[in-house]
C-alpha positions, 0 to 999 in steps of 0.5 A: 774118310780124312784127305789132304787136300793141296796144290800149287796154284796156292791157297785162293785158287779157285780149282782147290775150293771146288776140290775142297765142296766137292769133298767135304760133304763125305769127308773129313778135308784139311787144307795145307797149298802154298800161300803163293801160285807155285806152278811148274815147282816141280818135286822142288823143298825148301832148305834155305829159310824157315816155313812160315805157316799161317791158319786161315780157318779150323781146318786150313793152313797158307804156308810159305813153301812149295807144294811138296813143303806143303805136303810134308808139313803137314804130315810131319807137323800138322797132322802128324797125330791125325795122318791123312788117309788119302792126298788130292793135289789140285785141281789145277788150271790147265792140263798135266799131261805127258813129260810135263808131269815132271815140271808139275807141282801139283803132281809133286804133290802126289807123288810126296803123298806116295813116297811117305807111303800115303794114296794120292792123287793129283787131278787137273783141268784142260783149258784155259779160259772159263774153266768148267770144274762141274765134272772134274768135281764128279769125278773125283768124289766119286772116284774116291769111294772107288779107290778101297777096290782099286788095290793100287801097287805100292810107290803108284800114284794116280793122275787124273786131267779132265776137259773143261766140259760140261759133266753131260758133255764128258765122253767118258773114262779113260785108262791111258799111258802118259804122251808125248809132246811136241816141245816148242818153248822160247826165250824171250828176251828183253831189256828192263829200264835200267838197260839189264838183259831179262829172259821169259820164258815162253812158248807156244801152247803145247801140241803133241805126238799123235798114239794110240791110248796116251792122256791128250788121245783122252782128253782130244777124245772129250774124255776123263784120263786116268794115269796110274804113275810109278816112282820106279823110274827104272829102265828095266829094258835096258839094262841088259844092254848097258850090263853088256857094254860093262867092260868096256865102261870099265876099261874106259873107268879104269884109264882116265884114273 
C-alpha cells in the first residue's frame, strides 16, 4: 500500500521515525513532515508566505509549514501523480483525546486527508517521558492491514491513542467516543529583560470526566482507544429546537435592520 506519513512533532521526532520503521517493510512509505515542531497547530494553513520544501531522502521531505500544509503539499504537489491510498499522522508524543483533538496538528493532518478523500488515521502515544513506541508500532502495522474490512463511511477518520506500555501489558482495544476534559489551563505572566510583559499558556496535567465508553477511560484501563471521527460537526438534535424559535430570531433580525 502507498502510505503518506506526517506529524506535528516535526520531521526529526522519534515518533514519526518509529512509524516509518513499522510500515515500510510492507508498504511504499512517503514522509512529508514539518521541519520543526508544530504541536497544537490545529487545522491551520500557511497563506501569507511561500512554503519551502527540502528533500531529505528518496521519499522523505520537510516543509516549513503546518501539518495541514504538509498534506496539501504532498497531495497537490509532491505526490499528485502517485497519490497515497492512506495517510497516517503520528506517532504523536502525547495524547490526543476528547476536545483536545480540536487543537491537535496530528489530528488536523488526518482531517485534511479525509477532506481530500483519502483514508486517514491519527495515532498518538499517551505518555510524557521514556515513551515506549512498541505497542503503537504493532497496532498500526496490523490495523493498516484491516482497513479494507472496515468499510469506513465517507468523511470519517480514525483517531487512535495508545498507552505508553510494553505490548504485553496492553489490556485490549476499545472502540470509544471522545471524552470530556476538565480544563485547568492558566496564563503565566512574566517580564522580559527589557521590562515588557509576556504571556505563556500553561496549566496542570489534564484530567478527565469519568464517563463510560470514552477514549480516556480506555487509556486509564490500559487499553488502546480507537475513535471514529466525522467531519460533519452538525448537532442534528438541535436543528428542530432552533427551528421552533425561528420566528423570534427573524423578528429580532428585522427589528435590527
